[in-house]
C-alpha positions in Angstrom: 29.3 -46.7 -25.8 31.3 -48.3 -22.5 31.3 -52.1 -22.0 29.3 -53.7 -19.1 32.9 -54.6 -17.8 34.5 -51.0 -18.0 35.3 -49.3 -15.0 34.0 -45.7 -16.9 30.0 -46.5 -16.1 28.9 -42.9 -14.9 26.2 -45.2 -13.0 28.7 -47.3 -11.0 30.2 -44.1 -9.2 29.1 -42.4 -6.4 28.4 -38.7 -7.4 27.8 -36.2 -4.7 23.7 -34.7 -4.4 23.8 -31.3 -6.1 23.9 -29.2 -3.9 23.1 -24.6 -3.2 25.9 -23.0 -4.9 27.9 -20.4 -2.8 26.1 -17.5 -2.5 28.4 -13.7 -3.1 27.0 -10.6 -1.7 28.3 -8.6 -4.5 26.2 -5.7 -3.3 27.4 -2.5 -1.3 25.9 -1.3 1.8 23.4 1.3 1.5 24.2 4.3 3.3 22.2 5.3 6.6 21.1 8.2 5.3 19.1 6.7 2.3 16.4 5.0 4.5 16.7 8.0 7.1 15.3 10.4 4.2 12.6 8.2 3.0 11.3 8.0 6.7 11.9 12.1 6.9 9.7 12.5 3.6 6.9 10.1 4.9 6.6 11.9 7.8 6.7 15.6 6.5 4.0 14.2 3.9 1.6 13.0 6.7 1.9 16.0 8.4 1.4 18.5 5.7 -1.8 16.3 4.9 -2.9 16.0 8.6 -2.2 20.3 8.7 -3.8 21.1 5.2 -6.8 18.9 5.6 -7.5 20.9 9.7 -7.2 24.1 8.3 -8.8 23.5 5.0 -12.1 25.6 5.1 -15.3 24.9 4.0 -17.0 25.5 1.0 -19.8 28.0 1.2 -22.2 26.7 -0.9 -22.1 23.2 1.1 -22.2 24.2 4.7 -25.6 26.1 3.4 -27.1 22.9 1.9 -26.8 21.3 5.1 -28.1 24.0 7.4 -30.9 24.1 5.3 -31.6 20.1 5.2 -31.2 20.8 9.2 -33.5 23.0 9.7 -36.6 21.7 7.8 -38.7 19.3 9.6 -40.3 15.9 7.5 -44.1 16.2 7.6 -45.8 13.6 9.4 -46.8 10.9 7.3 -50.5 11.4 8.2 -50.2 15.4 7.5 -51.3 16.9 4.2 -48.8 18.6 2.3 -48.6 21.7 1.8 -49.0 22.8 -1.6 -49.1 26.2 -3.7 -51.6 26.0 -7.0 
């Protein structure tokens, strides 16, 4: 331990404040074809989804159920229900 009269005391010498380290970019530049390929694949996938959903044939069973539901009218609230015994 240093004596009080010593000039080697760490607290008596002003120290510079800590700073950020220097940044060194070590990564290479990305070629332009990489983001272009990603964008092209995205556009192709979006077009495929839109076109395939536009030309998708409806399920025949689904169309029959919808047609039957729209053709049958609900009975009025006061009318007796037609039942077969």
